[in-house]
Structure formats: C-alpha cells, structure tokens
PATIVO-995431 format. One record per residue (C-alpha): residue number from 1; chain; y, z, x. Coordinates in steps of 0.02 Angstrom, whole numbers, plus 50000, padded with zeros to 5 digits. Layout:
<rs>
<r><n>NUM</n><chain>A</chain><c2>Y</c2><c3>Z</c3><c1>X</c1></r>
...
</rs>
This chain:
<rs>
<r><n>1</n><chain>A</chain><c2>51263</c2><c3>47105</c3><c1>48704</c1></r>
<r><n>2</n><chain>A</chain><c2>51162</c2><c3>47097</c3><c1>48542</c1></r>
<r><n>3</n><chain>A</chain><c2>50975</c2><c3>47129</c3><c1>48552</c1></r>
<r><n>4</n><chain>A</chain><c2>50845</c2><c3>47063</c3><c1>48433</c1></r>
<r><n>5</n><chain>A</chain><c2>50686</c2><c3>47148</c3><c1>48375</c1></r>
<r><n>6</n><chain>A</chain><c2>50578</c2><c3>47056</c3><c1>48503</c1></r>
<r><n>7</n><chain>A</chain><c2>50683</c2><c3>47134</c3><c1>48643</c1></r>
<r><n>8</n><chain>A</chain><c2>50656</c2><c3>47307</c3><c1>48571</c1></r>
<r><n>9</n><chain>A</chain><c2>50468</c2><c3>47280</c3><c1>48549</c1></r>
<r><n>10</n><chain>A</chain><c2>50451</c2><c3>47225</c3><c1>48731</c1></r>
<r><n>11</n><chain>A</chain><c2>50514</c2><c3>47398</c3><c1>48781</c1></r>
<r><n>12</n><chain>A</chain><c2>50368</c2><c3>47483</c3><c1>48694</c1></r>
<r><n>13</n><chain>A</chain><c2>50210</c2><c3>47528</c3><c1>48788</c1></r>
<r><n>14</n><chain>A</chain><c2>50065</c2><c3>47404</c3><c1>48772</c1></r>
<r><n>15</n><chain>A</chain><c2>49970</c2><c3>47535</c3><c1>48671</c1></r>
<r><n>16</n><chain>A</chain><c2>50110</c2><c3>47555</c3><c1>48545</c1></r>
<r><n>17</n><chain>A</chain><c2>50131</c2><c3>47365</c3><c1>48532</c1></r>
<r><n>18</n><chain>A</chain><c2>49944</c2><c3>47348</c3><c1>48496</c1></r>
<r><n>19</n><chain>A</chain><c2>49947</c2><c3>47488</c3><c1>48366</c1></r>
<r><n>20</n><chain>A</chain><c2>50096</c2><c3>47412</c3><c1>48275</c1></r>
<r><n>21</n><chain>A</chain><c2>50017</c2><c3>47239</c3><c1>48278</c1></r>
<r><n>22</n><chain>A</chain><c2>49855</c2><c3>47310</c3><c1>48206</c1></r>
<r><n>23</n><chain>A</chain><c2>49946</c2><c3>47401</c3><c1>48067</c1></r>
<r><n>24</n><chain>A</chain><c2>50047</c2><c3>47244</c3><c1>48026</c1></r>
<r><n>25</n><chain>A</chain><c2>49885</c2><c3>47146</c3><c1>48011</c1></r>
<r><n>26</n><chain>A</chain><c2>49815</c2><c3>47279</c3><c1>47893</c1></r>
<r><n>27</n><chain>A</chain><c2>49968</c2><c3>47268</c3><c1>47782</c1></r>
<r><n>28</n><chain>A</chain><c2>49962</c2><c3>47079</c3><c1>47778</c1></r>
<r><n>29</n><chain>A</chain><c2>49778</c2><c3>47085</c3><c1>47727</c1></r>
<r><n>30</n><chain>A</chain><c2>49818</c2><c3>47201</c3><c1>47582</c1></r>
<r><n>31</n><chain>A</chain><c2>49917</c2><c3>47067</c3><c1>47491</c1></r>
<r><n>32</n><chain>A</chain><c2>49843</c2><c3>46894</c3><c1>47476</c1></r>
<r><n>33</n><chain>A</chain><c2>49862</c2><c3>46749</c3><c1>47358</c1></r>
<r><n>34</n><chain>A</chain><c2>49704</c2><c3>46683</c3><c1>47274</c1></r>
<r><n>35</n><chain>A</chain><c2>49703</c2><c3>46538</c3><c1>47397</c1></r>
<r><n>36</n><chain>A</chain><c2>49719</c2><c3>46655</c3><c1>47546</c1></r>
<r><n>37</n><chain>A</chain><c2>49584</c2><c3>46767</c3><c1>47474</c1></r>
<r><n>38</n><chain>A</chain><c2>49467</c2><c3>46619</c3><c1>47453</c1></r>
<r><n>39</n><chain>A</chain><c2>49501</c2><c3>46562</c3><c1>47631</c1></r>
<r><n>40</n><chain>A</chain><c2>49476</c2><c3>46739</c3><c1>47698</c1></r>
<r><n>41</n><chain>A</chain><c2>49306</c2><c3>46739</c3><c1>47612</c1></r>
<r><n>42</n><chain>A</chain><c2>49271</c2><c3>46573</c3><c1>47701</c1></r>
<r><n>43</n><chain>A</chain><c2>49244</c2><c3>46481</c3><c1>47537</c1></r>
<r><n>44</n><chain>A</chain><c2>49299</c2><c3>46306</c3><c1>47489</c1></r>
<r><n>45</n><chain>A</chain><c2>49375</c2><c3>46259</c3><c1>47323</c1></r>
<r><n>46</n><chain>A</chain><c2>49218</c2><c3>46158</c3><c1>47288</c1></r>
<r><n>47</n><chain>A</chain><c2>49106</c2><c3>46311</c3><c1>47316</c1></r>
<r><n>48</n><chain>A</chain><c2>49212</c2><c3>46420</c3><c1>47201</c1></r>
<r><n>49</n><chain>A</chain><c2>49219</c2><c3>46280</c3><c1>47071</c1></r>
<r><n>50</n><chain>A</chain><c2>49029</c2><c3>46266</c3><c1>47069</c1></r>
<r><n>51</n><chain>A</chain><c2>49010</c2><c3>46454</c3><c1>47042</c1></r>
<r><n>52</n><chain>A</chain><c2>49138</c2><c3>46450</c3><c1>46901</c1></r>
<r><n>53</n><chain>A</chain><c2>49070</c2><c3>46291</c3><c1>46823</c1></r>
<r><n>54</n><chain>A</chain><c2>49237</c2><c3>46201</c3><c1>46836</c1></r>
<r><n>55</n><chain>A</chain><c2>49309</c2><c3>46059</c3><c1>46942</c1></r>
<r><n>56</n><chain>A</chain><c2>49383</c2><c3>46077</c3><c1>47116</c1></r>
<r><n>57</n><chain>A</chain><c2>49548</c2><c3>46016</c3><c1>47042</c1></r>
<r><n>58</n><chain>A</chain><c2>49544</c2><c3>46160</c3><c1>46918</c1></r>
<r><n>59</n><chain>A</chain><c2>49522</c2><c3>46285</c3><c1>47060</c1></r>
<r><n>60</n><chain>A</chain><c2>49670</c2><c3>46206</c3><c1>47149</c1></r>
<r><n>61</n><chain>A</chain><c2>49778</c2><c3>46224</c3><c1>46993</c1></r>
<r><n>62</n><chain>A</chain><c2>49716</c2><c3>46402</c3><c1>46966</c1></r>
<r><n>63</n><chain>A</chain><c2>49769</c2><c3>46450</c3><c1>47143</c1></r>
<r><n>64</n><chain>A</chain><c2>49944</c2><c3>46383</c3><c1>47112</c1></r>
<r><n>65</n><chain>A</chain><c2>49974</c2><c3>46480</c3><c1>46950</c1></r>
<r><n>66</n><chain>A</chain><c2>50089</c2><c3>46630</c3><c1>46949</c1></r>
<r><n>67</n><chain>A</chain><c2>50026</c2><c3>46691</c3><c1>46779</c1></r>
<r><n>68</n><chain>A</chain><c2>49840</c2><c3>46706</c3><c1>46744</c1></r>
<r><n>69</n><chain>A</chain><c2>49728</c2><c3>46787</c3><c1>46614</c1></r>
<r><n>70</n><chain>A</chain><c2>49639</c2><c3>46943</c3><c1>46675</c1></r>
<r><n>71</n><chain>A</chain><c2>49473</c2><c3>46871</c3><c1>46619</c1></r>
<r><n>72</n><chain>A</chain><c2>49503</c2><c3>46716</c3><c1>46724</c1></r>
<r><n>73</n><chain>A</chain><c2>49555</c2><c3>46819</c3><c1>46874</c1></r>
<r><n>74</n><chain>A</chain><c2>49401</c2><c3>46930</c3><c1>46854</c1></r>
<r><n>75</n><chain>A</chain><c2>49286</c2><c3>46779</c3><c1>46849</c1></r>
<r><n>76</n><chain>A</chain><c2>49372</c2><c3>46700</c3><c1>46999</c1></r>
<r><n>77</n><chain>A</chain><c2>49361</c2><c3>46858</c3><c1>47104</c1></r>
<r><n>78</n><chain>A</chain><c2>49179</c2><c3>46875</c3><c1>47049</c1></r>
<r><n>79</n><chain>A</chain><c2>49143</c2><c3>46697</c3><c1>47105</c1></r>
<r><n>80</n><chain>A</chain><c2>49208</c2><c3>46747</c3><c1>47277</c1></r>
<r><n>81</n><chain>A</chain><c2>49087</c2><c3>46894</c3><c1>47281</c1></r>
<r><n>82</n><chain>A</chain><c2>49210</c2><c3>47030</c3><c1>47232</c1></r>
<r><n>83</n><chain>A</chain><c2>49250</c2><c3>47143</c3><c1>47086</c1></r>
<r><n>84</n><chain>A</chain><c2>49421</c2><c3>47156</c3><c1>47006</c1></r>
<r><n>85</n><chain>A</chain><c2>49502</c2><c3>47326</c3><c1>46979</c1></r>
<r><n>86</n><chain>A</chain><c2>49673</c2><c3>47356</c3><c1>46905</c1></r>
<r><n>87</n><chain>A</chain><c2>49778</c2><c3>47502</c3><c1>46966</c1></r>
<r><n>88</n><chain>A</chain><c2>49937</c2><c3>47568</c3><c1>46885</c1></r>
<r><n>89</n><chain>A</chain><c2>50056</c2><c3>47655</c3><c1>47005</c1></r>
<r><n>90</n><chain>A</chain><c2>50190</c2><c3>47778</c3><c1>46954</c1></r>
<r><n>91</n><chain>A</chain><c2>50316</c2><c3>47871</c3><c1>47062</c1></r>
<r><n>92</n><chain>A</chain><c2>50269</c2><c3>48042</c3><c1>46993</c1></r>
<r><n>93</n><chain>A</chain><c2>50078</c2><c3>48038</c3><c1>46998</c1></r>
<r><n>94</n><chain>A</chain><c2>49928</c2><c3>47970</c3><c1>47090</c1></r>
<r><n>95</n><chain>A</chain><c2>49875</c2><c3>47790</c3><c1>47053</c1></r>
<r><n>96</n><chain>A</chain><c2>49771</c2><c3>47765</c3><c1>46896</c1></r>
<r><n>97</n><chain>A</chain><c2>49627</c2><c3>47640</c3><c1>46884</c1></r>
<r><n>98</n><chain>A</chain><c2>49640</c2><c3>47553</c3><c1>46716</c1></r>
<r><n>99</n><chain>A</chain><c2>49472</c2><c3>47540</c3><c1>46628</c1></r>
<r><n>100</n><chain>A</chain><c2>49417</c2><c3>47405</c3><c1>46508</c1></r>
<r><n>101</n><chain>A</chain><c2>49552</c2><c3>47277</c3><c1>46547</c1></r>
<r><n>102</n><chain>A</chain><c2>49466</c2><c3>47179</c3><c1>46683</c1></r>
<r><n>103</n><chain>A</chain><c2>49287</c2><c3>47222</c3><c1>46637</c1></r>
<r><n>104</n><chain>A</chain><c2>49173</c2><c3>47095</c3><c1>46557</c1></r>
<r><n>105</n><chain>A</chain><c2>49133</c2><c3>47221</c3><c1>46422</c1></r>
<r><n>106</n><chain>A</chain><c2>49241</c2><c3>47374</c3><c1>46389</c1></r>
<r><n>107</n><chain>A</chain><c2>49158</c2><c3>47539</c3><c1>46434</c1></r>
<r><n>108</n><chain>A</chain><c2>49081</c2><c3>47636</c3><c1>46291</c1></r>
<r><n>109</n><chain>A</chain><c2>49186</c2><c3>47790</c3><c1>46264</c1></r>
<r><n>110</n><chain>A</chain><c2>49145</c2><c3>47916</c3><c1>46130</c1></r>
<r><n>111</n><chain>A</chain><c2>49266</c2><c3>47905</c3><c1>45985</c1></r>
<r><n>112</n><chain>A</chain><c2>49357</c2><c3>48059</c3><c1>45928</c1></r>
<r><n>113</n><chain>A</chain><c2>49319</c2><c3>48111</c3><c1>45751</c1></r>
<r><n>114</n><chain>A</chain><c2>49467</c2><c3>48137</c3><c1>45638</c1></r>
<r><n>115</n><chain>A</chain><c2>49494</c2><c3>48313</c3><c1>45579</c1></r>
<r><n>116</n><chain>A</chain><c2>49419</c2><c3>48341</c3><c1>45407</c1></r>
<r><n>117</n><chain>A</chain><c2>49553</c2><c3>48389</c3><c1>45285</c1></r>
</rs>
C-alpha cells in the first residue's frame, strides 16, 4: 500500500513535527512577493502609496510586476520601513553584498590613480 508524506509525518514525534513546521515557516518567510511583504508589514496599498507619493492603483500594478527598477524597489521597500540590500551568490565563495546599486547615492570610494609613465 502506498503511503503519502502526511502518513510519514504522523509517525514523527510531536517535537520533530513542531521543529519541521517551524523551519518550514522560516523558509517561507525568507521569500516573499512585494504584496506578501507589504501584508506582512501590516500595511495597506493606500498607506504605501501615500509614502511613495503615488496612487493606490500604481502600488497594485507595482506589486504585480515581475521586472522592476532597483530604484523603484528600493523606494518601495523604504516606504515599508525597510532597507534594500542586493546579494550575489556564487557556488565557490561566500555571498557578496553589492554596493552602490540599490543605494540612493553610490558610496564614495577613493579612485585609484593611474601609474605615471
């Protein structure tokens, strides 16, 4: 007789079931759409629209987009009370936080002087 995953989970101890459920919730929270993020922050589209100086309809359209400018995303996250960071991940090294791409103003880095010939 075939068993499904629910049958297997019921065999686990209550402690293990609780730990797995908690970890699943953590993983789900790590990836949200803009709409889900706004709702998790307990904000309405109207509230975000007022902070951004746009219409509620514009917020609705923004939440439905699959492609968005980084500056728009930064402003939207800022209107929700957050700060946007971009992280590049590679298989052969630790994650790298990209600077200057999502910032309002790029950081001032000293420029290298060219070698005098």
